[in-house]
C-alpha positions in Angstrom: 0.0 0.0 0.0 2.8 2.4 0.8 4.4 2.0 -2.7 1.1 2.8 -4.4 1.0 6.1 -2.6 4.5 7.5 -3.4 4.1 11.1 -4.3 1.2 11.7 -1.9 1.3 14.0 1.1 1.5 11.9 4.3 1.7 12.3 8.0 3.6 9.3 9.5 3.5 8.6 13.2 6.4 6.5 14.7 6.8 4.8 18.0 9.8 6.1 20.0 10.7 3.9 22.9 7.8 2.1 24.5 5.2 4.8 24.9 6.2 8.0 23.0 5.3 8.9 19.4 6.6 11.4 16.9 5.1 12.5 13.6 6.7 13.6 10.4 4.9 15.1 7.5 5.8 15.6 3.9 5.6 13.9 0.5 6.1 10.1 0.5 9.3 10.0 -1.7 10.4 6.3 -1.6 9.5 3.0 0.0 11.6 -0.1 0.4 11.2 -3.4 2.1 12.1 -2.0 5.5 12.3 1.8 5.1 10.4 4.8 3.9 11.6 8.3 2.9 9.6 11.5 3.4 10.5 14.6 1.5 9.8 17.9 3.2 9.6 20.4 0.4 9.6 23.6 2.6 12.8 22.5 4.4 14.3 20.8 1.3 15.2 17.7 3.4 14.6 14.0 3.3 13.6 11.9 6.4 14.4 8.2 6.2 12.9 5.8 8.8 12.5 2.1 9.2 9.1 0.6 8.6 9.1 -1.3 11.9 8.6 1.8 14.1 5.7 3.1 11.9 2.5 3.0 13.9 0.1 5.1 11.7 0.2 6.8 8.4 -2.3 9.3 7.0 -2.5 9.8 3.3 -3.7 13.2 1.8 -4.2 14.3 -1.8 -1.4 16.7 -2.5 -4.0 19.2 -3.7 -5.4 19.3 -0.2 -2.1 20.2 1.4 -3.2 23.6 2.8 -6.1 22.0 4.5 -3.8 19.4 6.0 -1.4 22.1 7.3 -4.3 23.9 9.0 -5.6 20.8 10.7 -2.1 19.9 12.0 -1.5 23.5 13.3 -4.8 23.4 15.2 -3.4 20.5 17.3 -6.0 17.9 16.1 -5.2 14.4 17.2 -6.6 11.3 15.4 -8.5 10.1 18.5 -10.1 13.5 19.3 -12.1 14.0 16.2 -12.5 17.3 14.5 
């Protein structure tokens, strides 16, 4: 499923340690057997992570990116609703 969505805007949430999570957002740039790469256009950087720590990934149509940014800035969390 990840490979089919290369080029789409994503927000990926990773498990850090046993209870903490961190999220990275950007364009899904590349996917391998055990890694994924997110490109952050505004910062002109690539973030590479292993697939095994990935907990959740949200896919967005790149055309809706401004809406996604607004939702993230508002502090919305997946389990809180909108």
